[in-house]
Gaussian input, Z-matrix of N, CA and C with variables (Angstrom, degrees):
# hf/3-21g

backbone

0 1
 N
 C     1     B1
 C     2     B2     1     A1
 N     3     B3     2     A2     1     D1
 C     4     B4     3     A3     2     D2
 C     5     B5     4     A4     3     D3
 N     6     B6     5     A5     4     D4
 C     7     B7     6     A6     5     D5
 C     8     B8     7     A7     6     D6
 N     9     B9     8     A8     7     D7
 C    10    B10     9     A9     8     D8
 C    11    B11    10    A10     9     D9
 N    12    B12    11    A11    10    D10
 C    13    B13    12    A12    11    D11
 C    14    B14    13    A13    12    D12
 N    15    B15    14    A14    13    D13
 C    16    B16    15    A15    14    D14
 C    17    B17    16    A16    15    D15
 N    18    B18    17    A17    16    D16
 C    19    B19    18    A18    17    D17
 C    20    B20    19    A19    18    D18
 N    21    B21    20    A20    19    D19
 C    22    B22    21    A21    20    D20
 C    23    B23    22    A22    21    D21
 N    24    B24    23    A23    22    D22
 C    25    B25    24    A24    23    D23
 C    26    B26    25    A25    24    D24
 N    27    B27    26    A26    25    D25
 C    28    B28    27    A27    26    D26
 C    29    B29    28    A28    27    D27
 N    30    B30    29    A29    28    D28
 C    31    B31    30    A30    29    D29
 C    32    B32    31    A31    30    D30
 N    33    B33    32    A32    31    D31
 C    34    B34    33    A33    32    D32
 C    35    B35    34    A34    33    D33
 N    36    B36    35    A35    34    D34
 C    37    B37    36    A36    35    D35
 C    38    B38    37    A37    36    D36
 N    39    B39    38    A38    37    D37
 C    40    B40    39    A39    38    D38
 C    41    B41    40    A40    39    D39
 N    42    B42    41    A41    40    D40
 C    43    B43    42    A42    41    D41
 C    44    B44    43    A43    42    D42
 N    45    B45    44    A44    43    D43
 C    46    B46    45    A45    44    D44
 C    47    B47    46    A46    45    D45
 N    48    B48    47    A47    46    D46
 C    49    B49    48    A48    47    D47
 C    50    B50    49    A49    48    D48
 N    51    B51    50    A50    49    D49
 C    52    B52    51    A51    50    D50
 C    53    B53    52    A52    51    D51
 N    54    B54    53    A53    52    D52
 C    55    B55    54    A54    53    D53
 C    56    B56    55    A55    54    D54
 N    57    B57    56    A56    55    D55
 C    58    B58    57    A57    56    D56
 C    59    B59    58    A58    57    D57
 N    60    B60    59    A59    58    D58
 C    61    B61    60    A60    59    D59
 C    62    B62    61    A61    60    D60
 N    63    B63    62    A62    61    D61
 C    64    B64    63    A63    62    D62
 C    65    B65    64    A64    63    D63
 N    66    B66    65    A65    64    D64
 C    67    B67    66    A66    65    D65
 C    68    B68    67    A67    66    D66
 N    69    B69    68    A68    67    D67
 C    70    B70    69    A69    68    D68
 C    71    B71    70    A70    69    D69
 N    72    B72    71    A71    70    D70
 C    73    B73    72    A72    71    D71
 C    74    B74    73    A73    72    D72
 N    75    B75    74    A74    73    D73
 C    76    B76    75    A75    74    D74
 C    77    B77    76    A76    75    D75
 N    78    B78    77    A77    76    D76
 C    79    B79    78    A78    77    D77
 C    80    B80    79    A79    78    D78
 N    81    B81    80    A80    79    D79
 C    82    B82    81    A81    80    D80
 C    83    B83    82    A82    81    D81
 N    84    B84    83    A83    82    D82
 C    85    B85    84    A84    83    D83
 C    86    B86    85    A85    84    D84
 N    87    B87    86    A86    85    D85
 C    88    B88    87    A87    86    D86
 C    89    B89    88    A88    87    D87
 N    90    B90    89    A89    88    D88
 C    91    B91    90    A90    89    D89
 C    92    B92    91    A91    90    D90
 N    93    B93    92    A92    91    D91
 C    94    B94    93    A93    92    D92
 C    95    B95    94    A94    93    D93
 N    96    B96    95    A95    94    D94
 C    97    B97    96    A96    95    D95
 C    98    B98    97    A97    96    D96
 N    99    B99    98    A98    97    D97
 C   100   B100    99    A99    98    D98
 C   101   B101   100   A100    99    D99
 N   102   B102   101   A101   100   D100
 C   103   B103   102   A102   101   D101
 C   104   B104   103   A103   102   D102
 N   105   B105   104   A104   103   D103
 C   106   B106   105   A105   104   D104
 C   107   B107   106   A106   105   D105
 N   108   B108   107   A107   106   D106
 C   109   B109   108   A108   107   D107
 C   110   B110   109   A109   108   D108
 N   111   B111   110   A110   109   D109
 C   112   B112   111   A111   110   D110
 C   113   B113   112   A112   111   D111
 N   114   B114   113   A113   112   D112
 C   115   B115   114   A114   113   D113
 C   116   B116   115   A115   114   D114
 N   117   B117   116   A116   115   D115
 C   118   B118   117   A117   116   D116
 C   119   B119   118   A118   117   D117
 N   120   B120   119   A119   118   D118
 C   121   B121   120   A120   119   D119
 C   122   B122   121   A121   120   D120
 N   123   B123   122   A122   121   D121
 C   124   B124   123   A123   122   D122
 C   125   B125   124   A124   123   D123
 N   126   B126   125   A125   124   D124
 C   127   B127   126   A126   125   D125
 C   128   B128   127   A127   126   D126
 N   129   B129   128   A128   127   D127
 C   130   B130   129   A129   128   D128
 C   131   B131   130   A130   129   D129
 N   132   B132   131   A131   130   D130
 C   133   B133   132   A132   131   D131
 C   134   B134   133   A133   132   D132
 N   135   B135   134   A134   133   D133
 C   136   B136   135   A135   134   D134
 C   137   B137   136   A136   135   D135
 N   138   B138   137   A137   136   D136
 C   139   B139   138   A138   137   D137
 C   140   B140   139   A139   138   D138
 N   141   B141   140   A140   139   D139
 C   142   B142   141   A141   140   D140
 C   143   B143   142   A142   141   D141
 N   144   B144   143   A143   142   D142
 C   145   B145   144   A144   143   D143
 C   146   B146   145   A145   144   D144
 N   147   B147   146   A146   145   D145
 C   148   B148   147   A147   146   D146
 C   149   B149   148   A148   147   D147
 N   150   B150   149   A149   148   D148
 C   151   B151   150   A150   149   D149
 C   152   B152   151   A151   150   D150
 N   153   B153   152   A152   151   D151
 C   154   B154   153   A153   152   D152
 C   155   B155   154   A154   153   D153
 N   156   B156   155   A155   154   D154
 C   157   B157   156   A156   155   D155
 C   158   B158   157   A157   156   D156
 N   159   B159   158   A158   157   D157
 C   160   B160   159   A159   158   D158
 C   161   B161   160   A160   159   D159
 N   162   B162   161   A161   160   D160
 C   163   B163   162   A162   161   D161
 C   164   B164   163   A163   162   D162
 N   165   B165   164   A164   163   D163
 C   166   B166   165   A165   164   D164
 C   167   B167   166   A166   165   D165
 N   168   B168   167   A167   166   D166
 C   169   B169   168   A168   167   D167
 C   170   B170   169   A169   168   D168
 N   171   B171   170   A170   169   D169
 C   172   B172   171   A171   170   D170
 C   173   B173   172   A172   171   D171

   B1=1.4543
   B2=1.5234
   B3=1.3255
   B4=1.4570
   B5=1.5248
   B6=1.3201
   B7=1.4653
   B8=1.5257
   B9=1.3394
   B10=1.4664
   B11=1.5260
   B12=1.3371
   B13=1.4631
   B14=1.5185
   B15=1.3053
   B16=1.4694
   B17=1.5244
   B18=1.3181
   B19=1.4518
   B20=1.5163
   B21=1.3281
   B22=1.4579
   B23=1.5218
   B24=1.3248
   B25=1.4676
   B26=1.5332
   B27=1.3054
   B28=1.4602
   B29=1.5303
   B30=1.3228
   B31=1.4588
   B32=1.5230
   B33=1.3396
   B34=1.4615
   B35=1.5262
   B36=1.3221
   B37=1.4560
   B38=1.5245
   B39=1.3241
   B40=1.4640
   B41=1.5289
   B42=1.3340
   B43=1.4621
   B44=1.5277
   B45=1.3202
   B46=1.4609
   B47=1.5199
   B48=1.3322
   B49=1.4606
   B50=1.5257
   B51=1.3323
   B52=1.4677
   B53=1.5244
   B54=1.3238
   B55=1.4634
   B56=1.5278
   B57=1.3168
   B58=1.4644
   B59=1.5264
   B60=1.3103
   B61=1.4682
   B62=1.5306
   B63=1.3551
   B64=1.4659
   B65=1.5210
   B66=1.3465
   B67=1.4597
   B68=1.5191
   B69=1.3307
   B70=1.4698
   B71=1.5201
   B72=1.3246
   B73=1.4615
   B74=1.5196
   B75=1.3169
   B76=1.4624
   B77=1.5226
   B78=1.3456
   B79=1.4706
   B80=1.5251
   B81=1.3135
   B82=1.4633
   B83=1.5246
   B84=1.3242
   B85=1.4634
   B86=1.5240
   B87=1.3248
   B88=1.4562
   B89=1.5236
   B90=1.3214
   B91=1.4554
   B92=1.5200
   B93=1.3238
   B94=1.4737
   B95=1.5253
   B96=1.3319
   B97=1.4543
   B98=1.5242
   B99=1.3193
   B100=1.4564
   B101=1.5249
   B102=1.3173
   B103=1.4615
   B104=1.5191
   B105=1.3229
   B106=1.4554
   B107=1.5163
   B108=1.2999
   B109=1.4594
   B110=1.5192
   B111=1.3058
   B112=1.4645
   B113=1.5216
   B114=1.3211
   B115=1.4622
   B116=1.5229
   B117=1.3216
   B118=1.4552
   B119=1.5154
   B120=1.3238
   B121=1.4565
   B122=1.5195
   B123=1.3095
   B124=1.4648
   B125=1.5274
   B126=1.3443
   B127=1.4640
   B128=1.5179
   B129=1.3026
   B130=1.4649
   B131=1.5248
   B132=1.3259
   B133=1.4605
   B134=1.5211
   B135=1.3246
   B136=1.4581
   B137=1.5181
   B138=1.3139
   B139=1.4528
   B140=1.5070
   B141=1.3204
   B142=1.4629
   B143=1.5223
   B144=1.3085
   B145=1.4499
   B146=1.5249
   B147=1.3216
   B148=1.4612
   B149=1.5193
   B150=1.3378
   B151=1.4465
   B152=1.5180
   B153=1.3203
   B154=1.4678
   B155=1.5279
   B156=1.3390
   B157=1.4475
   B158=1.5137
   B159=1.3302
   B160=1.4608
   B161=1.5315
   B162=1.3205
   B163=1.4572
   B164=1.5154
   B165=1.3149
   B166=1.4614
   B167=1.5226
   B168=1.3135
   B169=1.4563
   B170=1.5267
   B171=1.3114
   B172=1.4688
   B173=1.4960
   A1=108.85
   A2=116.30
   A3=120.33
   A4=109.75
   A5=116.07
   A6=120.70
   A7=111.21
   A8=116.84
   A9=120.38
   A10=111.53
   A11=117.65
   A12=119.81
   A13=112.04
   A14=118.41
   A15=120.10
   A16=111.48
   A17=117.90
   A18=121.72
   A19=112.51
   A20=117.92
   A21=121.17
   A22=110.81
   A23=116.93
   A24=119.95
   A25=110.67
   A26=116.31
   A27=122.02
   A28=111.08
   A29=117.67
   A30=121.21
   A31=110.91
   A32=116.13
   A33=120.48
   A34=110.48
   A35=117.62
   A36=120.85
   A37=110.93
   A38=116.69
   A39=120.71
   A40=110.05
   A41=117.05
   A42=121.00
   A43=110.97
   A44=117.81
   A45=121.25
   A46=111.14
   A47=116.77
   A48=120.36
   A49=111.15
   A50=117.10
   A51=120.69
   A52=110.81
   A53=117.28
   A54=120.91
   A55=110.58
   A56=117.03
   A57=120.89
   A58=110.28
   A59=117.56
   A60=120.88
   A61=110.72
   A62=116.64
   A63=119.52
   A64=111.03
   A65=117.32
   A66=120.58
   A67=111.03
   A68=117.10
   A69=120.60
   A70=111.18
   A71=118.17
   A72=122.31
   A73=113.29
   A74=119.55
   A75=123.36
   A76=109.49
   A77=117.23
   A78=118.77
   A79=110.67
   A80=115.80
   A81=121.34
   A82=109.65
   A83=118.10
   A84=120.32
   A85=111.01
   A86=115.97
   A87=120.92
   A88=107.81
   A89=115.92
   A90=121.29
   A91=109.60
   A92=117.54
   A93=119.29
   A94=110.59
   A95=115.37
   A96=121.02
   A97=109.52
   A98=116.31
   A99=120.65
   A100=109.57
   A101=116.24
   A102=121.44
   A103=109.24
   A104=116.77
   A105=121.36
   A106=114.40
   A107=118.91
   A108=121.69
   A109=112.28
   A110=115.66
   A111=121.13
   A112=110.08
   A113=115.86
   A114=121.96
   A115=109.01
   A116=116.61
   A117=121.42
   A118=113.00
   A119=115.44
   A120=121.71
   A121=111.80
   A122=116.22
   A123=122.06
   A124=108.46
   A125=119.07
   A126=120.67
   A127=113.83
   A128=118.23
   A129=119.97
   A130=110.05
   A131=116.34
   A132=120.21
   A133=112.65
   A134=117.74
   A135=120.32
   A136=115.02
   A137=119.80
   A138=117.76
   A139=114.33
   A140=115.44
   A141=121.93
   A142=112.05
   A143=115.08
   A144=122.61
   A145=106.39
   A146=116.83
   A147=121.18
   A148=107.85
   A149=116.21
   A150=121.58
   A151=108.42
   A152=116.78
   A153=122.77
   A154=111.94
   A155=116.39
   A156=121.22
   A157=115.34
   A158=118.40
   A159=121.24
   A160=109.22
   A161=116.30
   A162=120.82
   A163=109.71
   A164=115.23
   A165=121.24
   A166=107.02
   A167=116.93
   A168=121.47
   A169=109.24
   A170=116.08
   A171=119.33
   A172=109.31
   D1=134.75
   D2=179.63
   D3=-88.37
   D4=170.79
   D5=178.21
   D6=-62.04
   D7=-34.88
   D8=-178.90
   D9=-66.07
   D10=-41.65
   D11=-177.48
   D12=-75.35
   D13=-23.10
   D14=177.58
   D15=-67.69
   D16=-24.70
   D17=-177.69
   D18=-86.50
   D19=-9.06
   D20=-178.76
   D21=-78.69
   D22=149.62
   D23=175.85
   D24=-65.98
   D25=160.99
   D26=-177.79
   D27=-59.48
   D28=-36.27
   D29=-179.71
   D30=-63.82
   D31=-40.42
   D32=179.75
   D33=-67.25
   D34=-41.13
   D35=178.01
   D36=-63.13
   D37=-39.96
   D38=178.25
   D39=-64.66
   D40=-42.27
   D41=179.24
   D42=-63.68
   D43=-40.89
   D44=177.73
   D45=-63.61
   D46=-41.46
   D47=178.57
   D48=-65.08
   D49=-40.83
   D50=178.45
   D51=-64.98
   D52=-40.58
   D53=179.43
   D54=-64.44
   D55=-41.51
   D56=178.72
   D57=-63.88
   D58=-40.28
   D59=178.63
   D60=-64.62
   D61=-40.86
   D62=177.46
   D63=-62.53
   D64=-40.57
   D65=178.70
   D66=-62.32
   D67=-40.85
   D68=179.76
   D69=-67.41
   D70=-39.60
   D71=-175.44
   D72=-81.21
   D73=-21.20
   D74=-177.74
   D75=-122.81
   D76=88.00
   D77=179.49
   D78=-66.86
   D79=163.39
   D80=179.35
   D81=-59.52
   D82=138.82
   D83=179.47
   D84=-71.20
   D85=151.75
   D86=176.06
   D87=-82.66
   D88=102.43
   D89=-178.55
   D90=-91.25
   D91=147.74
   D92=177.85
   D93=-69.09
   D94=153.98
   D95=178.43
   D96=-73.67
   D97=135.89
   D98=178.37
   D99=-73.94
   D100=131.38
   D101=178.98
   D102=-97.43
   D103=126.11
   D104=177.81
   D105=76.94
   D106=14.72
   D107=-179.26
   D108=-82.14
   D109=178.64
   D110=178.54
   D111=-70.29
   D112=154.53
   D113=177.56
   D114=-88.84
   D115=151.11
   D116=176.07
   D117=89.24
   D118=-162.41
   D119=-177.28
   D120=-70.13
   D121=153.35
   D122=178.94
   D123=-64.74
   D124=116.23
   D125=-174.34
   D126=-66.24
   D127=-31.61
   D128=-179.91
   D129=-65.85
   D130=-34.09
   D131=-176.81
   D132=-91.84
   D133=-31.61
   D134=-170.15
   D135=-115.08
   D136=17.56
   D137=173.87
   D138=136.48
   D139=-140.73
   D140=-173.46
   D141=-73.46
   D142=145.99
   D143=173.49
   D144=-100.10
   D145=118.25
   D146=-177.50
   D147=-112.71
   D148=130.87
   D149=179.44
   D150=-141.56
   D151=115.08
   D152=-179.75
   D153=54.71
   D154=41.69
   D155=175.66
   D156=85.92
   D157=-6.84
   D158=178.52
   D159=-100.06
   D160=125.60
   D161=-179.94
   D162=-101.11
   D163=131.33
   D164=178.18
   D165=-119.61
   D166=119.44
   D167=-179.06
   D168=-91.78
   D169=124.88
   D170=-179.16
   D171=-82.23

């Protein structure tokens, strides 16, 4: 346990433990590969959307 987690209330620690257990029991689904999509990281999730040299910040 780190110093940060020792300061959390018992309810928060229980919620973190439950979330970790759910992550272990439910692996990421195997999603199909997108055909013809953009290259690189998903712009909606990871930053600016660039199209033909114009950047749009969400």
